[in-house]
N, C-alpha and C positions, 0 to 999 in steps of 0.2 A: 397493489404493489407486489411485485413478483417475489420478494424475499419473505413475505408473510408465510409462516408455517401453518399447516393444516393438520387436523386430526390428532392433536396432542392430548395426552392425558393431563389432568390438573397437576400431577407431580412433574411431568415433563415441562409444562408451561412455567412452573415455579423455578425449576432448575435452569431453564433457558434464560429466564429473567435474571437469575443470579449469576449467569455466566458459567455455571457448572456443566452445562451441556452446550455444545456449539455444532452447527452443521458444517462439517469439514469436507471440502471438496478433494483436497490432496495435501500431502505433506512429504517433504523430501529434503535431503542434504545436498547442497550444491555450492556453486560459487556465485556470489552476488554479482549481477550483471549490469546494474544501472546506478547512476548517481554517485554520491560522495563515497559510499562504501563499496564501490565496484572493485572486484578482484578479491574480495575477502570471502572466506568460507562462512556459510551460514545455513541454518536449518529453517526452511520455509514452511509455514502453515497457511494454506489458502482456505478462507472461510467463505461459504456460499451465501449468496443473498446480496442483491444490489438493485437499486432503482434509479441510479444516476443516469444510466443509459447512453454511454458514449457510442456513437455509431461506428467508430473504428476499434472498439474494444476487441482484443485478441483472445479473451477468455469469456465469451458470452455464455458459455456453459456454466459459469459461476453465478449467473444472475438469479436463477430460481433455487432458493434454499431448500425447497421440498424434495429435490432429487439427490440431495447429499445427506449422508447418514449423520444423525445426531451422535456426537462423540463426547465422552466424559473428559473434562479438562485433565484429570489425573492420567488418563490413558494417553494423552498427547505427550506427556512428560517422558514416558518410558523410552520410546525410540530416540528422543533427543539425547538422553543420557547415554545411549548405546553408541553414539557417534562422538566425535571430538569437537562438536560445535560449541563455540563460546558465545554465540549470539543466535537469537531466533527472530525471524522477520515474519510478522503477522500481516497478511495481505488478503485480497479478495478478488472479486466482489468488493463490497465496502464493509470492512471489518467492524467499524464503529457503530454499525446498526445494533451490535450486541454489547453487553456489559463485559468488558475485558479485564476488570479488576481482579477477579479470582484467578484467571489464567496467568496474568503477569505476576501476581503474588507467588504462585507456585514456581514460576521461572526464576524470579529473583531469589527465592529461598534456596534454589538449586545452584545459584551462582551464575545464571545465564543472563547475558545482556538482552534487553528487550528493544526491538526495532518495530516500527509500524509504517506501512504505506497506506495513506488515506486521502480521500478527496476533501476531507474536512467538513463534509456536509452534515455530519451528526456530532453530538456532544462527545468530547474526549472522555474516555474512561480508561483506567489502567495506569500503571507506572511505567514510564518509557525512558530509555536511555537515548533513543534517537527517533525523531518524528520526521518522516518524509511527507511533505504536503504536496499532493499533485491535484490542484484544483481543476474542476470541470465547469464549463459554461452552463451546462444544463441544471446544475445544483451547486452554486457557489459555496465556498466554505463559510463556517461561522467565524465570528471575530476572534474567538479564542484560539482557533486553529492557526491563524496567521501569526499570532504573538508567541505561540509555543513551538512553532516549527523550527527544526534545526536546518532543514533543507527544503527549498522550493523547487519542484520539478515540473516544468511546463512541457506538455506534449504539443509539438508544433505540426499542424496539418497544412497550414497555408500562411501566407505573409501576414494576414491580419492577426494571427495568433501572437505575433510579436508585440503588437500594441496592447493586447490583452495581458501578455506576460508582464509588461511594465506596470500595468495597473495593479496586478496581483503583487508584484514585488514591493510596490509602495506601501502595502499593508503589513508587510512582515516586520519582525523585530530586528534589532541590531544584531549582526553576526550571522544571520540566516544565509546559507550558501544558496546561490542561484544557478539552476541548470536549465538549459534548453535541450529537449530531446526530440529528434525527428520521428514522426509517426512512421512505423516500420514499412508500411506499404508504399509510402511516398518518400522514402529516404533518399533516393537518387535525385529527386527534385528539390527536397528541402535542405539537405545537408550543406550544399554549397552556399545557400542563403544564410544558414546559421554560422558557417565559418566566417563569412564577411561581417555578419552582425556582431559576433563576439569580438572580432578584431577592432570594431568601432566602439563596442560597449564591453570593456574587459572586466566589468563587475559580474558578468555572466560567464558560465562555463558550458561546454557541450557534454551532454550525456549520451552515450550510445548503448544499445542493447547488446552488450558484448557476449552475453550468454547465447544469443542466437548465432553469432559468428562461431562460437565454440561448440555449437550443437549440443547444448546441455539444457536442462530445465531452467 
């Protein structure tokens, strides 16, 4: 599995297990571009490591955790507090490979709302104000992810993905928002399909990667 970290000292292994160290690919303050919270300012932390392996992933450089520096959770808090961010989005990679309880505790103590974007393929850890579940066919979510998700976001690459989207939606809890998002490289082909689908199935909404239109991270 590409996310497995190598050459760690015993102390590093312990701190990684506790979530006090995390392999951070990047962090930045920006405008949320997708899903329910689109348009809101948020601080993003992208954690390295993923074995879900979506062929259309636009951040494949996040897959190998070994190429990203281990960062102390406390050090992640400092730049967040220097901005006016009211919420932090933890993304990846697949962030739930790691124990996120310690990091979310620090964030909540600082009065920061905690959001996560996950495939749901790993057990949920941490305390979350908002869970965006974006399931992938290669590693479907665990049952708990469906029931705790506030938002279901399905990336649509082809027409068959709409059938799969309905199968995923049937597993979510009451009140979970449903979004269909065209895969970026096929947006011209997929978006017209989604427009017609949502008109016929108004319990769904369309999510667009608006940050790419705005040319921001």
